[in-house]
BALOBA-1460 file (C-alpha; in Angstrom, 3 decimals):
// residues 62
<rec num="1" residu="m" x="0.000" y="0.000" z="0.000"/>
<rec num="2" residu="t" x="1.389" y="3.392" z="-0.970"/>
<rec num="3" residu="h" x="0.645" y="6.623" z="0.800"/>
<rec num="4" residu="a" x="0.039" y="9.493" z="-1.611"/>
<rec num="5" residu="d" x="0.721" y="13.057" z="-0.488"/>
<rec num="6" residu="i" x="-1.201" y="14.434" z="-3.465"/>
<rec num="7" residu="r" x="-4.478" y="13.015" z="-4.630"/>
<rec num="8" residu="v" x="-6.941" y="13.860" z="-7.376"/>
<rec num="9" residu="e" x="-10.301" y="14.858" z="-5.916"/>
<rec num="10" residu="k" x="-12.271" y="15.070" z="-9.140"/>
<rec num="11" residu="g" x="-11.509" y="13.621" z="-12.537"/>
<rec num="12" residu="l" x="-8.743" y="11.304" z="-13.663"/>
<rec num="13" residu="a" x="-5.103" y="12.339" z="-13.730"/>
<rec num="14" residu="d" x="-2.311" y="10.402" z="-15.359"/>
<rec num="15" residu="p" x="0.874" y="9.848" z="-13.346"/>
<rec num="16" residu="e" x="2.607" y="12.373" z="-15.648"/>
<rec num="17" residu="e" x="0.037" y="15.048" z="-14.790"/>
<rec num="18" residu="v" x="0.412" y="14.403" z="-11.067"/>
<rec num="19" residu="a" x="4.192" y="14.589" z="-11.453"/>
<rec num="20" residu="a" x="3.898" y="17.882" z="-13.342"/>
<rec num="21" residu="i" x="1.717" y="19.536" z="-10.707"/>
<rec num="22" residu="t" x="3.996" y="18.186" z="-7.982"/>
<rec num="23" residu="a" x="7.001" y="19.745" z="-9.723"/>
<rec num="24" residu="v" x="5.199" y="23.092" z="-9.989"/>
<rec num="25" residu="l" x="4.211" y="23.059" z="-6.314"/>
<rec num="26" residu="l" x="7.725" y="22.147" z="-5.206"/>
<rec num="27" residu="a" x="9.232" y="24.892" z="-7.381"/>
<rec num="28" residu="r" x="6.844" y="27.466" z="-5.882"/>
<rec num="29" residu="a" x="7.632" y="26.293" z="-2.360"/>
<rec num="30" residu="a" x="11.375" y="26.572" z="-3.038"/>
<rec num="31" residu="a" x="11.021" y="30.089" z="-4.462"/>
<rec num="32" residu="r" x="9.125" y="31.352" z="-1.417"/>
<rec num="33" residu="p" x="11.238" y="33.243" z="1.155"/>
<rec num="34" residu="s" x="11.958" y="31.189" z="4.230"/>
<rec num="35" residu="a" x="10.737" y="33.783" z="6.725"/>
<rec num="36" residu="p" x="7.880" y="36.092" z="5.859"/>
<rec num="37" residu="t" x="8.884" y="39.717" z="6.092"/>
<rec num="38" residu="h" x="6.471" y="41.509" z="8.385"/>
<rec num="39" residu="h" x="6.348" y="45.271" z="8.196"/>
<rec num="40" residu="p" x="4.367" y="46.588" z="11.146"/>
<rec num="41" residu="r" x="1.975" y="49.327" z="10.172"/>
<rec num="42" residu="p" x="2.828" y="52.688" z="11.686"/>
<rec num="43" residu="r" x="0.338" y="53.959" z="14.226"/>
<rec num="44" residu="a" x="-1.769" y="56.860" z="13.051"/>
<rec num="45" residu="a" x="-1.104" y="60.215" z="14.670"/>
<rec num="46" residu="w" x="-4.813" y="61.028" z="14.652"/>
<rec num="47" residu="r" x="-7.488" y="59.393" z="16.768"/>
<rec num="48" residu="r" x="-10.831" y="58.031" z="15.678"/>
<rec num="49" residu="l" x="-13.548" y="59.716" z="17.679"/>
<rec num="50" residu="e" x="-15.794" y="56.646" z="17.685"/>
<rec num="51" residu="r" x="-13.111" y="54.757" z="19.619"/>
<rec num="52" residu="e" x="-12.722" y="57.430" z="22.276"/>
<rec num="53" residu="g" x="-14.414" y="57.142" z="25.623"/>
<rec num="54" residu="g" x="-17.696" y="58.989" z="25.880"/>
<rec num="55" residu="f" x="-16.869" y="60.991" z="29.003"/>
<rec num="56" residu="r" x="-14.144" y="63.545" z="29.514"/>
<rec num="57" residu="a" x="-13.713" y="65.466" z="32.719"/>
<rec num="58" residu="p" x="-14.569" y="69.180" z="32.361"/>
<rec num="59" residu="h" x="-11.100" y="70.203" z="33.481"/>
<rec num="60" residu="s" x="-9.249" y="67.887" z="31.052"/>
<rec num="61" residu="w" x="-7.827" y="69.099" z="27.784"/>
<rec num="62" residu="h" x="-7.519" y="66.988" z="24.612"/>
């Protein structure tokens, strides 16, 4: 019994077609950078009023 990592869900695929799609997937996986580069978004200097608390003390200044 063989364990297949890739299987055809719908339709019939020849072994050559399965080999071709496997080669494409492996090539894409090899071309992908090893660690994703994450660029954190800078925080906005302005505030959204709908996210502010509803009450401000009368002596406070914003």
